[in-house]
C-alpha positions in Angstrom: 4.4 244.7 -37.4 5.7 246.8 -40.2 5.3 244.4 -43.1 3.5 241.1 -43.6 2.0 238.6 -41.2 2.4 234.9 -42.3 1.0 232.0 -40.3 0.8 228.3 -40.8 -0.5 225.1 -39.3 2.9 223.4 -39.9 6.2 223.9 -38.0 9.5 223.6 -39.8 12.3 221.4 -38.6 15.6 220.5 -40.3 17.6 217.3 -39.8 18.9 215.2 -42.6 16.3 217.0 -44.7 13.4 219.4 -44.4 10.3 218.4 -42.3 7.0 220.3 -41.9 5.5 219.0 -38.6 1.7 219.0 -38.4 0.4 221.4 -35.7 -2.1 224.3 -35.3 -2.1 227.9 -36.3 -0.7 230.2 -33.5 -2.7 231.5 -30.7 -3.0 234.9 -29.2 -3.8 234.4 -25.5 -5.1 236.8 -23.0 -2.6 238.3 -20.5 -2.7 237.8 -16.7 -5.2 240.8 -16.5 -7.5 239.0 -19.0 -6.8 241.5 -21.7 -7.1 240.4 -25.3 -3.9 241.0 -27.2 -3.9 243.4 -30.2 -2.2 243.4 -33.5 -1.4 246.0 -36.1 -0.2 244.9 -39.5 1.5 247.3 -42.0 1.4 244.9 -44.9 -0.7 241.9 -46.0 -1.8 238.7 -44.2 -1.0 235.3 -45.6 -1.5 231.7 -44.6 0.7 228.8 -45.6 -1.0 225.4 -45.7 -0.7 222.0 -47.5 -3.2 219.3 -48.2 -0.6 216.6 -48.0 -0.8 214.3 -44.9 3.0 213.8 -44.9 5.7 216.0 -43.4 7.6 216.0 -46.8 6.6 219.1 -48.8 8.8 218.4 -51.7 10.6 221.2 -53.4 9.2 224.0 -51.3 12.3 225.9 -50.2 12.3 227.1 -46.5 15.2 229.6 -46.8 13.5 231.3 -49.8 10.2 231.3 -47.8 11.6 233.1 -44.7 13.6 235.5 -46.9 10.5 236.9 -48.6 9.7 240.5 -47.7 7.1 241.9 -50.0 7.0 239.4 -52.9 4.7 236.7 -51.5 2.9 234.8 -54.3 -0.9 234.5 -54.0 -0.7 230.8 -55.1 -0.7 227.6 -53.0 0.7 227.0 -50.5 0.3 230.7 -49.9 -3.1 232.3 -49.5 -3.7 236.0 -49.1 -6.6 236.8 -46.7 -8.5 239.9 -46.0 -9.4 239.3 -42.4 -7.8 237.8 -39.3 -10.0 234.8 -38.2 -9.7 231.2 -37.2 -7.9 230.5 -40.4 -5.0 232.8 -39.4 -5.0 232.2 -35.6 -6.2 229.1 -33.8 -9.9 229.0 -33.0 -11.1 231.7 -30.7 -7.6 232.7 -29.7 -7.4 235.6 -32.1 -6.0 239.1 -31.4 -8.1 242.2 -31.8 -7.2 244.6 -34.5 -5.4 247.7 -33.1 -7.4 250.8 -33.7 -4.5 253.1 -34.1 -4.5 255.3 -37.2 -0.8 255.7 -37.3 1.9 253.1 -37.7 5.2 253.4 -35.7 7.3 252.2 -38.6 10.8 250.6 -38.6 13.5 251.7 -36.2 17.2 251.0 -36.2 19.0 251.2 -32.9 22.6 252.4 -32.8 24.0 249.2 -31.4 27.4 249.4 -33.1 27.8 253.0 -32.1 27.0 252.2 -28.4 29.6 249.4 -28.4 32.2 251.7 -29.9 31.5 254.5 -27.4 32.0 252.1 -24.5 35.5 250.9 -25.6 37.3 253.9 -24.0 35.7 253.1 -20.6 37.3 249.7 -20.3 40.4 249.6 -22.6 43.8 250.4 -21.2 47.3 249.3 -22.0 50.3 247.8 -20.1 52.1 251.2 -20.0 49.3 253.3 -18.7 49.8 255.0 -15.4 48.5 253.3 -12.3 48.5 249.8 -14.0 49.6 246.9 -11.9 51.6 244.2 -13.8 51.0 240.7 -12.5 53.2 237.8 -13.5 51.3 234.5 -14.1 52.2 230.8 -13.9 52.0 228.1 -16.5 49.2 225.5 -16.4 50.5 222.0 -15.9 49.4 219.7 -18.7 47.8 222.4 -20.8 47.0 220.6 -24.1 45.5 223.6 -25.9 48.7 225.6 -26.1 50.7 227.8 -23.7 48.3 229.7 -21.4 48.8 231.2 -18.0 46.4 231.2 -15.0 45.4 233.6 -12.3 43.8 231.6 -9.5 42.3 233.2 -6.3 43.7 236.5 -7.4 42.9 239.4 -5.0 43.3 242.9 -6.6 40.2 244.8 -5.7 41.9 248.2 -6.0 44.1 247.6 -9.0 44.0 247.9 -12.8 45.7 244.6 -13.7 47.5 243.5 -16.8 48.8 239.9 -16.8 52.3 239.1 -18.0 54.0 236.0 -19.4 57.7 236.2 -18.6 57.5 239.9 -18.3 55.6 240.4 -21.6 51.9 241.4 -22.1 50.9 238.7 -24.6 49.2 235.3 -24.9 46.0 233.6 -23.6 45.0 233.6 -19.9 42.7 231.8 -17.5 41.1 233.2 -14.4 39.5 230.9 -11.9 38.8 230.4 -8.2 37.7 233.3 -6.1 39.3 236.3 -7.9 38.6 240.0 -7.6 39.9 242.9 -9.7 39.2 246.6 -9.9 39.8 246.2 -13.7 41.5 243.6 -15.9 42.8 243.8 -19.4 43.6 240.7 -21.4 45.9 241.0 -24.4 44.3 238.2 -26.4 41.9 235.4 -25.4 40.6 234.9 -21.9 39.0 231.8 -20.3 36.9 232.1 -17.1 36.5 229.1 -14.9 37.6 225.8 -16.5 38.4 222.7 -14.3 37.7 224.4 -11.0 34.3 223.7 -9.4 33.7 227.0 -7.6 34.7 230.1 -9.6 33.5 233.4 -8.4 35.1 236.2 -10.4 34.4 239.9 -10.0 35.6 242.9 -12.1 34.5 245.9 -10.1 35.0 248.5 -12.8 35.2 246.3 -15.8 37.0 243.6 -17.9 38.6 244.3 -21.3 39.4 241.4 -23.6 41.3 242.0 -26.8 40.4 238.6 -28.2 37.7 236.1 -27.4 36.1 235.4 -24.0 35.1 231.9 -23.0 33.0 230.9 -20.0 33.3 227.4 -18.5 31.5 225.2 -15.9 30.6 226.4 -12.4 31.5 230.1 -12.9 29.9 233.3 -11.6 31.1 236.5 -13.1 30.1 240.0 -11.9 30.9 243.3 -13.5 30.8 245.0 -16.9 32.6 243.3 -19.8 34.0 244.6 -23.1 35.2 242.1 -25.7 36.8 242.8 -29.1 36.3 239.3 -30.4 33.6 236.7 -29.7 31.9 235.5 -26.5 31.3 231.8 -25.9 29.4 230.3 -23.0 30.3 226.6 -23.1 29.7 225.1 -19.7 27.1 224.2 -17.0 26.1 226.3 -14.0 27.1 229.7 -15.4 25.9 233.0 -14.0 26.6 236.5 -15.4 25.8 239.8 -13.7 26.7 243.0 -15.6 26.5 244.6 -19.0 28.4 243.0 -21.9 29.7 244.8 -25.0 30.8 242.4 -27.8 32.3 243.3 -31.2 31.9 239.7 -32.4 29.3 237.0 -32.0 27.7 235.7 -28.8 27.2 232.0 -28.7 25.6 230.0 -25.8 25.8 226.3 -26.1 26.0 223.0 -24.2 24.8 224.8 -21.1 22.7 223.7 -18.2 21.5 226.0 -15.4 22.3 229.3 -17.0 21.5 232.6 -15.4 22.0 235.9 -17.0 21.4 239.3 -15.4 22.7 241.6 -18.0 22.2 243.8 -21.1 24.2 242.2 -23.9 25.1 244.4 -26.9 26.7 242.6 -30.0 27.7 243.9 -33.4 27.1 240.5 -34.9 24.9 237.6 -34.0 23.4 236.1 -30.8 22.9 232.4 -30.8 21.6 230.1 -28.1 21.5 226.3 -28.7 21.5 223.1 -26.6 21.0 225.1 -23.5 18.9 224.6 -20.4 18.2 227.3 -17.8 17.1 224.9 -15.1 18.7 221.5 -14.2 16.1 219.0 -15.2 12.4 218.2 -14.9 12.8 217.2 -11.2 14.0 220.7 -10.2 12.1 221.7 -7.0 11.0 225.1 -8.4 10.8 224.9 -12.2 8.7 228.1 -12.3 11.5 230.2 -10.9 12.7 232.8 -13.5 16.3 232.2 -14.5 17.7 235.7 -14.8 16.7 238.9 -16.4 18.4 240.1 -19.6 18.1 242.2 -22.7 19.9 241.4 -26.0 20.7 244.1 -28.6 22.1 242.5 -31.7 23.1 244.2 -35.0 23.0 240.8 -36.6 20.5 237.9 -36.3 19.3 236.3 -33.1 18.8 232.5 -33.3 17.4 230.4 -30.4 17.0 226.7 -31.1 16.9 223.4 -29.2 16.7 225.0 -25.8 15.4 222.9 -22.9 15.1 220.1 -25.4 12.3 217.5 -25.0 11.3 218.7 -21.6 7.6 218.7 -20.6 8.2 221.7 -18.3 9.2 225.0 -19.9 12.2 227.1 -19.1 10.9 230.5 -18.1 13.0 233.6 -18.7 12.6 237.4 -18.4 14.2 238.7 -21.6 13.8 241.3 -24.3 15.4 240.4 -27.6 16.0 243.1 -30.2 17.8 242.7 -33.6 18.4 245.1 -36.4 18.4 242.0 -38.6 16.2 239.1 -37.7 15.0 236.8 -34.9 14.4 233.1 -35.3 13.2 230.8 -32.5 12.2 227.2 -32.6 9.6 225.5 -30.4 9.7 221.9 -31.6 12.3 220.4 -29.4 12.5 223.6 -27.4 10.1 224.3 -24.5 10.5 228.0 -23.6 8.4 230.8 -22.2 9.7 234.3 -22.8 8.4 237.0 -20.5 9.4 240.4 -22.0 9.3 240.8 -25.8 11.0 240.4 -29.1 11.5 243.0 -31.9 13.2 242.7 -35.3 12.5 243.6 -39.0 11.9 239.8 -39.6 10.7 237.4 -37.0 10.4 233.6 -37.7 8.8 231.4 -35.0 8.3 227.7 -35.5 6.6 225.7 -32.8 4.3 222.7 -32.1 2.1 222.0 -29.1 2.4 219.2 -26.6 5.4 216.8 -26.3 8.5 216.0 -28.2 11.0 213.3 -27.3 13.8 211.0 -28.6 11.9 208.1 -26.9 8.8 206.9 -28.7 7.0 205.6 -25.6 6.8 209.2 -24.2 4.7 210.3 -27.2 1.0 209.4 -27.7 1.1 206.6 -30.4 -2.0 208.0 -32.1 -0.8 210.1 -35.0 2.7 210.2 -33.6 5.1 212.1 -35.9 8.8 211.4 -36.4 11.8 213.0 -38.0 15.1 211.5 -38.8 18.6 213.0 -38.4 21.4 211.4 -36.4 18.6 209.7 -34.5 14.8 209.7 -34.5 12.8 212.5 -32.9 9.2 212.1 -32.0 6.4 214.6 -31.8 2.8 214.6 -30.7 0.2 214.2 -33.5 -2.5 216.8 -34.0 -5.0 215.0 -31.9 -2.7 214.9 -28.9 -1.7 218.6 -29.6 -5.3 219.9 -29.7 -5.6 221.0 -26.0 -1.9 221.1 -25.2 0.1 224.3 -24.6 2.5 225.6 -27.2 6.2 224.7 -26.6 7.1 228.3 -27.4 5.2 231.1 -25.7 6.0 234.9 -25.7 4.4 236.9 -22.9 4.8 240.7 -23.4 5.8 242.3 -20.1 7.4 245.7 -19.3 9.2 244.4 -16.2 12.5 243.8 -18.0 12.4 247.1 -19.7 11.8 249.0 -16.5 14.6 247.1 -14.7 17.3 248.1 -17.3 15.8 251.5 -18.2 19.2 253.2 -17.7 20.8 250.9 -20.3 18.2 250.9 -23.0 18.9 252.1 -26.6 15.4 253.0 -27.5 16.2 256.7 -26.9 18.9 256.5 -29.6 16.5 255.7 -32.5 17.8 257.2 -35.7 15.2 256.1 -38.4 11.5 256.1 -38.5 9.8 255.2 -41.7 6.5 256.9 -42.8 3.3 255.1 -41.8 1.9 252.5 -44.1 -1.7 251.4 -43.3 -3.9 248.7 -44.8 -7.5 247.9 -44.0 -7.9 244.4 -42.4 -11.3 243.6 -41.1 -11.5 241.7 -37.8 -13.2 238.3 -37.9 -16.1 237.7 -35.6 -15.5 235.8 -32.4 -17.6 232.7 -32.1 
């Protein structure tokens, strides 16, 4: 890490007010080859602790806390330490200090430039040569405004533009089993919706001048370019193919989501209230649900994913942001195999169980937060030998799979090395 390392034995949660849930310091576990992980810190090391037994920390401001870069106070609850030991990481689960004498420094990837370069590959207009104009029909009972639908469309050899009464305008829906060589939407496009079995393919690409929305029971294959935002708002959605987005990417209210893709966005990537597998009774909960990489110029936020489950969702993913990454592991139960990288990374997580039902949580030391309803979390005694609800396993598999689509070869900035001397604590 380029700057400072800050760890705590509390995990932040926000409902009607701020809560700091009791838990343990993070752990650095050995990998599947029994290798001890290493760490290299370019700044200082701090811990944040409170003596209070409650979850109410008073006037301590969380947003100010996570916005700090180099101005950490050396006053409670902050404590600057000169070695990484059991007061920074939990017990014997400490990383070794990397012995490198150089420091890689900060890198900014050309995410915006990559998206701009790809526009010409997918964008075309209604008057371009070789374009096939397809008249569409009105949706009966459409309560969201006038939109037209293409259902079970079969144009595998055509560059299609949809028309409304002879004009290239308005919002459209594609559903059923539909195939296009290319497709260009003049405004907003909705994929799926209502239909139960939507398999849609864009062999050489989809261009959307507005927003793109995914609905229930929809599989989409092929590269996608979107001038606006992308919203995944449905169950049983599968995406195969790279996606270039000028706006935000938001994944919400989704169950059984599978992404096999590299996603580039000029703005933010947000995943919330999502579940990759169906439920705790799935026959194979260990199955990986897709392989994907996210490149975001803006922040990446993942929260309340696979909520209150005792079995983790496991995903192969690499998350990169030129801004920040924030992931919660309180309600969330998520194992990431791949990696994360950003100038600022904020991870909040407890161990053990969380639930909206008190009888599912050990009554000894049980913790509760209040929002629209009570949420319950294991106390520190129950958490002691339990796994973390947020785990990140660094793995090169996802990088190797999408090596032809990576941006790392486009690095434009490397800051000079900045080294400090941090002594490694002795293992007990």
